[in-house]
C-alpha angles and dihedrals in degrees: 000000000000131000109200141171126238091283092054092253117147124194097192107125125221092261092054092047093048091049095047094047097036094235135137127238095265093049089051092049092050093047093046091049090052092049092049094048091053091048094242095124141015119213138193117162117297101002128076122194122199106219127221118260120217106249114254090210135357094246092069094069096092093134090245121130123255127222119239088250091055091047093051091045091051091048091052090049091052092046093051095049 
């Protein structure tokens, strides 16, 4: 879960994220590390930034939001190409 502004910046702190997602500190660190390694987010305490994905095809740019599941699926499709 990430609430971000138009630049992808999120001001949710670790405590808020852990509470909203019912996870402990180690789980958050592991998840954050994976998202950073796959270039989905940038992070510098306390700010997260959701990074832009290269579009898989031009028809996807409808201006609508994507769920995290869709973002991860798209990232895996790009990675496997």
